[in-house]
N, C-alpha and C positions, 0 to 999 in steps of 0.2 A: 267459619262466623260468627263473626263477635255481640257478646250477652248482647241482651237489653238491658237498659234498666232506668231508673226515673231520669237521669242523665243522658241519655241517645236521643240524640236528636238527626229526625228524615226527613231530606230533604230530595225535590225534583228536580232544582238549579240544573241548568245547560241540560235539559233532558229536550226541551225546543230546538234548541241548536241542533241535534243527533238526530232529528226525525227530520232536518232542513237536509241533511247528506245526502248525495245521488245516490250515494250506496246501498240508502234505504228503499228507495224505490225500486221494487223488486222488476224483474224480464221476466215472462212467460214461456216455458216452451214445452212442444209434446213430448209423452214418451207413448212409444208403442210396445204396450205387454201383450204377450202369448203366452198361453198355457196350453201343452200340449201332452195326451199321451205318445212315446217314445220308447221301444223294445220293453213294458210293460213301468217304466218310469214314469212321474210326470216330470215333465222341462218345463219351469218358468223363464223366460227370455222379457227382457227391458229394452226397447229402440231408445238410442238418445245422437240424435241429430246436432243439439247444441257443441260448436266448436269449442266454444272456450271454459270450460268446466274446467277448476281445479279440484271439488268438492264432490260429493252425489251420497245421498245415503235413501235408504228405505229400509223401513221396516214394515215387517211383511208376517199378518197372520196367517196360518194353513187351520187347516181341520184334523187334527190328529189323532183322532178314530179313524180316519182313515187316511195319511199320509203319516211317513216317517221323512227327516229330513236327511238327505243321506251328503252334498255338498253343493259347492259352490265352486264356479269354474269361473276364473277374473280375466277378462280380456281389456284392462284397458291402455294396454298399448307404450306401457313406459316403467317409470320407477316409483309412483305413487305408493303412498301406502294403503292396502286394501284391507281391510278385514269382514269378519263373519262372525257375528258373535249368534249361538242358540241358546234362544230362552224357549220356557213353558208355553209350546204352539205360536209360539213365534218367533223371527229371526231378524236382527238386524247387521245388513250388510252396506259395505259401500267403501269410495274410495278415497281419498283428499290428499294433498300435497302440502303441507303446514305453511311453506315455505313461498305458495303460487309463486312457483318458478315455470309448473311443468301444466301442460292441460291431459285431460281425459281424451283418451279418441276418441271420433263419433260410433256409431255403428253398436253392436251388445257387447256392453262393458263386464254382465256382470249373466249370468245361467244358474239358477236354480235349480237343484235336479232334488226330485223328492222320490220316496221308496211306496207301491201302495202295499196296504195292507190285506185288500181286498180286491177283489176284480172290479172295476169302475168300467164305464161307458165314452164318460166324457170327466173333464175337469170343473165343468161350470158349479161354481161355488162354493169351489174347497180352498180358495188364497182368496185375502184382500190386505190391502195396501192401510196399516193404521197413519206412519207419518211420513211425507217425503219433503226432503231437504237440501238443496243445490246451490252453491257459490260460483262466481265467474272468477279468474281469476285479479280481476282488479277490486273484489269481493263484494260486487252486486249480487245481492240475496238474488235468484230464479223460483218460480213456483213451477213447479211438475205438474202438468195436466195429463192426468193417467186416462191413456183412451185405449 
């Protein structure tokens, strides 16, 4: 970040041209989210049907007083770069092809598995989404609608 001083000029020139670019008009797609108890663990799956995604990211919050993050199982179907980073009560997961040559396969690209710290009867209210982000192979932003 360059230092700011009395000679620094900040301009918005060119921003209006960028906003007219077609790739800035986002598309929408549904993501079907299911959390369920499986063998004493909580499994969170996100089903994606859009077929031209070259990048997808979820920032997921979980109730750390009840759940412990165990792992993410990736099934993106190719050699895209998959990532998962655990923070305090939050997980950032996703996949991306920086070269935009490949696309993620449809279906369930991620399964997030949590261990429970106590006996629970359901998964309601334990997991929420902070940020979702996706992009198509041609660079179009995609708004993910969690269902």
